[in-house]
LOMARBA-947473 format. One record per residue (C-alpha): residue in one letter; x, y, z; residue number from 1. Coordinates in steps of 0.001 Angstrom, whole numbers, plus 500000, padded with zeros to 6 digits. Example, Ala and Ser with C-alpha at 12.3 -4.5 7.8 and 13.67 -1.06 7.14 Angstrom:
<lumdrens>
[lumdren a [512300 495500 507800] 1] [lumdren s [513670 498940 507140] 2] 
</lumdrens>
This chain:
<lumdrens>
[lumdren m [469434 527810 506337] 1] [lumdren k [466638 529638 503763] 2] [lumdren n [469212 530106 501470] 3] [lumdren a [470411 526381 501689] 4] [lumdren r [466479 525440 501289] 5] [lumdren q [466300 527775 498072] 6] [lumdren l [469538 525913 496853] 7] [lumdren a [468010 522596 497601] 8] [lumdren a [464576 522961 495710] 9] [lumdren f [467252 524890 493209] 10] [lumdren t [468431 521230 492490] 11] [lumdren g [465700 519010 492935] 12] [lumdren i [463575 520948 489999] 13] [lumdren a [467286 522045 487386] 14] [lumdren a [467628 517614 487976] 15] [lumdren l [463843 517058 487178] 16] [lumdren m [464265 519452 483811] 17] [lumdren g [467493 517558 482948] 18] [lumdren l [469581 520616 483725] 19] [lumdren v [473550 519844 484578] 20] [lumdren v [474310 521834 488487] 21] [lumdren a [477850 521670 488362] 22] [lumdren e [479385 521067 491904] 23] [lumdren k [481314 522667 494670] 24] [lumdren v [483905 521629 496720] 25] [lumdren p [482840 522003 500306] 26] [lumdren s [484920 522897 503347] 27] [lumdren p [486431 520671 504698] 28] [lumdren i [487982 519633 501457] 29] [lumdren p [487000 515870 501258] 30] [lumdren i [489650 512908 500423] 31] [lumdren g [488820 509605 500610] 32] [lumdren v [490664 506678 501293] 33] [lumdren s [489440 503464 500160] 34] [lumdren v [491556 500425 502457] 35] [lumdren a [491221 496975 504128] 36] [lumdren q [489708 497278 507418] 37] [lumdren t [488157 493837 507501] 38] [lumdren s [488893 490281 506438] 39] [lumdren n [492235 488664 506283] 40] [lumdren t [493806 491714 504393] 41] [lumdren a [493178 493728 507361] 42] [lumdren l [496357 492941 508835] 43] [lumdren l [497927 495659 506047] 44] [lumdren g [495321 497853 505530] 45] [lumdren r [495166 499086 509239] 46] [lumdren e [498177 500171 509525] 47] [lumdren q [497271 502077 506307] 48] [lumdren v [494392 503127 508563] 49] [lumdren i [496852 504373 511202] 50] [lumdren g [499366 506628 508211] 51] [lumdren a [496170 507864 506911] 52] [lumdren q [495179 509950 510617] 53] [lumdren i [498187 510858 511072] 54] [lumdren a [498578 512280 508498] 55] [lumdren e [495637 514094 508278] 56] [lumdren e [495959 515492 511807] 57] [lumdren f [499789 516620 510817] 58] [lumdren f [498996 518389 507958] 59] [lumdren n [495879 520135 508903] 60] [lumdren s [497355 521415 511721] 61] [lumdren r [500152 522915 509005] 62] [lumdren g [497604 524621 507607] 63] [lumdren g [495798 522384 505865] 64] [lumdren i [495140 523513 502350] 65] [lumdren n [496643 527319 502385] 66] [lumdren g [494201 527535 505583] 67] [lumdren t [491266 525393 504414] 68] [lumdren p [491352 522503 506338] 69] [lumdren f [490394 518656 504528] 70] [lumdren k [488557 515864 505844] 71] [lumdren l [489631 511902 505112] 72] [lumdren f [487005 509554 504680] 73] [lumdren f [486779 506142 504502] 74] [lumdren e [485206 503204 503369] 75] [lumdren d [486414 499996 503686] 76] [lumdren t [487121 497863 500489] 77] [lumdren a [487340 494452 502609] 78] [lumdren g [489885 491573 501036] 79] [lumdren d [488259 491441 497327] 80] [lumdren e [487535 493402 493983] 81] [lumdren a [483739 493758 494533] 82] [lumdren g [484482 495304 498261] 83] [lumdren a [486969 497563 496629] 84] [lumdren i [484437 498419 493271] 85] [lumdren n [481929 499021 496734] 86] [lumdren a [484474 501357 498550] 87] [lumdren f [485245 503912 495438] 88] [lumdren q [481927 504135 493905] 89] [lumdren a [480862 505149 497684] 90] [lumdren q [483643 508046 497576] 91] [lumdren i [483244 509210 494433] 92] [lumdren n [479349 509193 494091] 93] [lumdren k [478371 509441 498163] 94] [lumdren n [481685 511576 499545] 95] [lumdren k [482253 513633 496266] 96] [lumdren v [485709 513379 497446] 97] [lumdren v [488506 514897 495101] 98] [lumdren g [491193 512008 494799] 99] [lumdren i [490816 508966 496375] 100] [lumdren i [494419 506995 498060] 101] [lumdren g [493629 502934 497909] 102] [lumdren p [493338 500407 497374] 103] [lumdren t [495303 498065 499830] 104] [lumdren l [495335 495223 497139] 105] [lumdren s [497126 495407 493496] 106] [lumdren q [494203 492435 493205] 107] [lumdren q [491973 494873 493916] 108] [lumdren a [493641 497959 491812] 109] [lumdren f [492707 496335 488573] 110] [lumdren a [488988 495941 489549] 111] [lumdren a [488098 498798 490959] 112] [lumdren d [490778 501648 489559] 113] [lumdren k [488681 501674 486436] 114] [lumdren i [485778 502420 488141] 115] [lumdren a [487922 506388 489221] 116] [lumdren e [489636 506372 485850] 117] [lumdren q [485954 506446 483660] 118] [lumdren a [484838 509027 486251] 119] [lumdren k [487965 510851 486143] 120] [lumdren v [489052 511048 489973] 121] [lumdren p [492517 511240 490625] 122] [lumdren v [493733 507820 493110] 123] [lumdren l [497211 507077 494816] 124] [lumdren g [497917 502964 495196] 125] [lumdren p [499617 503578 498478] 126] [lumdren s [500310 499523 498355] 127] [lumdren n [499562 498412 494763] 128] [lumdren t [503179 497094 493587] 129] [lumdren a [501972 494424 490568] 130] [lumdren k [503510 495247 487227] 131] [lumdren g [500515 497538 484991] 132] [lumdren v [498565 499519 487772] 133] [lumdren p [499760 502794 486844] 134] [lumdren q [499020 501394 482777] 135] [lumdren i [495220 501386 483931] 136] [lumdren g [494489 504895 483243] 137] [lumdren e [496325 508680 482873] 138] [lumdren y [494497 509144 486265] 139] [lumdren i [496150 506372 488131] 140] [lumdren a [499433 506752 490191] 141] [lumdren r [500817 504939 492750] 142] [lumdren v [503581 505944 496272] 143] [lumdren s [504524 502434 496607] 144] [lumdren s [507265 501248 494573] 145] [lumdren p [506931 498179 492278] 146] [lumdren v [507836 494716 492972] 147] [lumdren a [510340 494182 490159] 148] [lumdren i [512680 496936 491735] 149] [lumdren v [512203 496375 495292] 150] [lumdren a [512104 492548 495641] 151] [lumdren p [515105 491839 494075] 152] [lumdren n [517111 493061 497134] 153] [lumdren a [515900 490336 499555] 154] [lumdren v [517298 487688 497002] 155] [lumdren k [520735 489158 497671] 156] [lumdren a [520680 490097 501287] 157] [lumdren a [519620 485986 501717] 158] [lumdren i [523102 485453 498860] 159] [lumdren k [525270 487560 501465] 160] [lumdren m [524186 485688 504373] 161] [lumdren n [525325 482415 502523] 162] [lumdren p [527454 483001 499669] 163] [lumdren d [526384 478198 499759] 164] [lumdren l [522858 478544 498663] 165] [lumdren k [522165 476384 495799] 166] [lumdren k [518110 475396 495500] 167] [lumdren v [515159 477710 495886] 168] [lumdren a [511193 476370 496955] 169] [lumdren v [509207 479335 495866] 170] [lumdren f [506063 479623 497445] 171] [lumdren y [502793 481825 495772] 172] [lumdren a [499331 482145 496229] 173] [lumdren q [497644 482089 492445] 174] [lumdren n [494564 483907 493750] 175] [lumdren d [496040 486921 494397] 176] [lumdren a [497205 489951 491187] 177] [lumdren f [500391 490668 493714] 178] [lumdren a [501882 487818 494325] 179] [lumdren t [501789 486673 491642] 180] [lumdren s [503025 489438 489612] 181] [lumdren e [505971 489196 492807] 182] [lumdren t [506265 485565 492612] 183] [lumdren g [507708 486318 488878] 184] [lumdren t [509868 488580 490292] 185] [lumdren f [511273 486622 492737] 186] [lumdren q [511860 483607 490694] 187] [lumdren e [513455 485788 487624] 188] [lumdren t [516002 487648 490232] 189] [lumdren v [516738 483416 491829] 190] [lumdren k [517711 482144 488079] 191] [lumdren a [519951 485364 486903] 192] [lumdren q [521657 484955 490847] 193] [lumdren g [522251 481762 488775] 194] [lumdren l [520145 479398 491673] 195] [lumdren e [518601 476546 491175] 196] [lumdren i [514286 476256 491776] 197] [lumdren t [513466 473245 493127] 198] [lumdren t [509741 473517 493176] 199] [lumdren v [507409 475961 492596] 200] [lumdren q [504282 475398 494977] 201] [lumdren k [500712 477273 494851] 202] [lumdren f [497990 477842 497481] 203] [lumdren q [494932 480592 497871] 204] [lumdren t [494926 483464 500331] 205] [lumdren t [491922 482080 501870] 206] [lumdren d [494219 478645 502692] 207] [lumdren t [495522 477921 506049] 208] [lumdren d [496555 473960 505891] 209] [lumdren f [499374 473643 503277] 210] [lumdren t [500749 470683 504632] 211] [lumdren s [501371 469893 500669] 212] [lumdren q [503090 472595 499874] 213] [lumdren v [505181 472180 502993] 214] [lumdren t [505393 468886 502009] 215] [lumdren a [506535 469046 498236] 216] [lumdren g [508324 471738 499091] 217] [lumdren l [510849 470531 502034] 218] [lumdren a [511019 466617 499834] 219] [lumdren t [513539 469046 497200] 220] [lumdren k [515840 469753 500044] 221] [lumdren p [516042 473843 499498] 222] [lumdren d [518893 476137 500796] 223] [lumdren l [515886 479797 500118] 224] [lumdren a [512428 479755 500947] 225] [lumdren i [510425 482309 499057] 226] [lumdren v [506747 483235 500264] 227] [lumdren s [504604 485161 497994] 228] [lumdren g [500851 485802 499857] 229] [lumdren l [499500 487971 502926] 230] [lumdren a [500259 488188 506747] 231] [lumdren a [497277 485655 507241] 232] [lumdren d [498220 482591 504346] 233] [lumdren g [501821 483737 504306] 234] [lumdren g [502515 483742 508231] 235] [lumdren n [500959 480425 508616] 236] [lumdren l [502588 478805 506018] 237] [lumdren v [506384 480244 507116] 238] [lumdren k [505134 478365 510949] 239] [lumdren q [504255 475210 508990] 240] [lumdren l [507685 475424 507103] 241] [lumdren r [509377 475907 510034] 242] [lumdren i [507466 473400 512781] 243] [lumdren a [508059 470956 509437] 244] [lumdren g [511946 471666 510133] 245] [lumdren f [512998 473664 507348] 246] [lumdren k [516328 475391 508645] 247] [lumdren g [516971 477363 505807] 248] [lumdren i [516672 481167 505111] 249] [lumdren i [512665 482445 504422] 250] [lumdren i [511812 485533 502565] 251] [lumdren g [508783 487245 502404] 252] [lumdren g [507112 488892 499815] 253] [lumdren n [505509 492764 500929] 254] [lumdren g [502869 490946 501756] 255] [lumdren l [504283 490122 504950] 256] [lumdren n [505269 492997 505801] 257] [lumdren t [503698 493855 508874] 258] [lumdren a [504140 493316 512642] 259] [lumdren n [500818 492162 512330] 260] [lumdren m [502038 488575 511249] 261] [lumdren f [504232 488492 513985] 262] [lumdren p [500627 486808 516185] 263] [lumdren v [500017 484537 512881] 264] [lumdren c [503554 482636 512414] 265] [lumdren q [505425 483645 516293] 266] [lumdren q [508649 482632 517026] 267] [lumdren y [508786 480998 514127] 268] [lumdren c [508806 484994 512487] 269] [lumdren d [512290 485179 513399] 270] [lumdren g [514484 485343 510597] 271] [lumdren v [512247 486156 507853] 272] [lumdren l [514231 489117 504731] 273] [lumdren i [511333 491169 503239] 274] [lumdren a [512848 493897 500957] 275] [lumdren q [511234 497319 502386] 276] [lumdren a [510081 500411 500884] 277] [lumdren y [510483 502441 503601] 278] [lumdren s [513373 502186 506874] 279] [lumdren p [512056 504494 510175] 280] [lumdren a [516150 505798 510101] 281] [lumdren a [516203 507175 506200] 282] [lumdren p [516922 511058 506936] 283] [lumdren g [514512 513881 506251] 284] [lumdren a [513087 516478 508821] 285] [lumdren l [509471 514710 507603] 286] [lumdren n [510455 511248 508524] 287] [lumdren a [511927 512207 511945] 288] [lumdren a [508613 514393 512602] 289] [lumdren f [506137 511365 511173] 290] [lumdren r [508678 508117 513577] 291] [lumdren t [508298 510926 516839] 292] [lumdren v [504386 510976 515834] 293] [lumdren y [503923 507284 515443] 294] [lumdren k [506752 506547 518343] 295] [lumdren n [504999 508728 520339] 296] [lumdren k [500910 506996 520420] 297] [lumdren y [502472 503786 519749] 298] [lumdren r [505518 502743 521651] 299] [lumdren k [507324 500982 518792] 300] [lumdren e [509303 501616 514915] 301] [lumdren p [506490 502738 512305] 302] [lumdren p [505849 500350 509319] 303] [lumdren q [505997 500453 506276] 304] [lumdren f [502826 500393 505131] 305] [lumdren t [502423 502821 507918] 306] [lumdren a [504629 505708 506625] 307] [lumdren q [503485 504537 502536] 308] [lumdren a [499862 506028 503414] 309] [lumdren f [501046 509189 505123] 310] [lumdren a [502934 509545 502267] 311] [lumdren a [500691 509336 499917] 312] [lumdren v [497945 511464 502160] 313] [lumdren q [500957 514109 502017] 314] [lumdren v [501732 514066 498126] 315] [lumdren m [497738 514826 497812] 316] [lumdren v [497586 517762 500311] 317] [lumdren q [500748 519204 498901] 318] [lumdren a [499221 518784 494667] 319] [lumdren l [495745 520237 496498] 320] [lumdren r [497773 523256 497756] 321] [lumdren s [499327 523914 494366] 322] [lumdren v [496221 523991 492512] 323] [lumdren d [494625 526090 495563] 324] [lumdren k [496823 528797 495146] 325] [lumdren k [495966 529270 491616] 326] [lumdren t [492410 528688 491714] 327] [lumdren k [490803 528187 495495] 328] [lumdren v [489463 524584 495737] 329] [lumdren n [486639 525392 497155] 330] [lumdren d [485635 527964 494860] 331] [lumdren t [485906 525845 491922] 332] [lumdren e [483575 522913 490255] 333] [lumdren l [484370 519565 491942] 334] [lumdren s [485089 517762 487798] 335] [lumdren d [487634 520468 487363] 336] [lumdren v [489342 520176 490934] 337] [lumdren r [489958 516637 490301] 338] [lumdren i [491172 517588 486937] 339] [lumdren d [493440 519736 488112] 340] [lumdren l [494159 517669 491117] 341] [lumdren n [495639 514885 488445] 342] [lumdren k [498264 517276 486671] 343] [lumdren a [499734 518330 489754] 344] [lumdren i [500163 514976 491992] 345] [lumdren l [502099 514049 488622] 346] [lumdren a [503794 517267 488403] 347] [lumdren g [505035 517902 491644] 348] [lumdren k [508288 516811 494075] 349] [lumdren y [507820 515632 497577] 350] [lumdren e [510189 514755 500529] 351] [lumdren t [508283 512156 502268] 352] [lumdren p [508864 509830 504559] 353] [lumdren l [509376 507440 501621] 354] [lumdren g [512575 509641 500696] 355] [lumdren t [512450 512199 497847] 356] [lumdren i [509252 511038 495260] 357] [lumdren t [508212 511895 491987] 358] [lumdren f [506230 510016 489304] 359] [lumdren t [506106 509715 485571] 360] [lumdren s [503687 510705 483344] 361] [lumdren e [502251 507637 483487] 362] [lumdren g [501738 507948 487435] 363] [lumdren e [504605 505666 488412] 364] [lumdren v [506980 506236 491607] 365] [lumdren i [510626 507211 490916] 366] [lumdren q [511983 506047 494485] 367] [lumdren k [515632 506368 494920] 368] [lumdren n [516764 504390 498439] 369] [lumdren f [515434 500503 498915] 370] [lumdren y [515882 498465 502330] 371] [lumdren v [516302 494768 503495] 372] [lumdren a [514773 494035 507059] 373] [lumdren q [514828 490860 509153] 374] [lumdren i [512456 489956 511996] 375] [lumdren k [513584 489726 515216] 376] [lumdren m [510612 488694 517744] 377] [lumdren n [510550 489249 521349] 378] [lumdren p [510692 486827 524063] 379] [lumdren d [507070 486546 524468] 380] [lumdren n [506905 485378 520917] 381] [lumdren k [503453 487437 520022] 382] [lumdren t [505784 490641 519101] 383] [lumdren g [508885 491810 517840] 384] [lumdren r [510946 494524 515201] 385] [lumdren f [511855 494782 511996] 386] [lumdren d [516003 494739 512212] 387] [lumdren y [517580 496478 509129] 388] [lumdren l [520199 495024 507678] 389] [lumdren k [523688 497115 506677] 390] 
</lumdrens>
């Protein structure tokens, strides 16, 4: 205690004199997780919290960072840019983390990642799939494959299910960076497949009544509807399309890729197609272990957002192990650890529940396997599952 008081006194005096006091990384090693725990976006963020918590227990039980435990610090980004900025600032300045996993939305990433970039704190996006995210800066990377790679698979699956598809109605949340990026990919894919876009309807992620968009969309007599939004607004739009009489195939974007959407659209979720960057049936010992832990606790298969958050923690832990082997993290200045961690993240190769992933020099994830799932609702019309197509 005496030494702690002396250190605190010295630090205070040094600050008054304008001296720079090097910060050492405390034990356990702090890693930040900044995702949405409140607002509509929490339908996605809560799955990410679970994935990160499973990873924390899993990897700490296996030695942590070469024998040193790590601790996850959670900060709520809510559903807007201000929430993400505040969460990132808390991680950097209050929690003194070595790196940050988050935020939930691409819209938030474009605002908050700049804060981390300026502070030279490495960021791993667990669900930021919009075009341009890794290009925000040299300290920004993501484990979530870009929408341009994942989304087209759903359109191809729909055509395989119904080769007579001709007309497509497109709906997207115009106030969300991810949705606007994703709808661009969907529309390009639709045109490349020789289909006709009959209408493009815009909405807000805060909307609950889609009467005007549904009426205008169905007036064009589409065979296929594509919805890019989040779980709450997208789920309500799917529900209102079905209630209005739409019988065709519905494709949901990545924002609808959560079982938390099921209580929103209920029986009307049934049959919706969603492209996936994760499958519980994917090969690999780590995915099998992750899947077992999740199923034992939650009695269902793990969803994509949970797997991606687990993978983000895994990447950061394995990269920290690499850094620690060269120079013990706890004996190194925090600023230096952050720099070395960023380099190690980009240089590594990781066997994750998502499969083998690596990174380009600018932080883009390289992932091989992708999937398409169809929602199958249970008789209670509140729960269901994702059935993966062959």
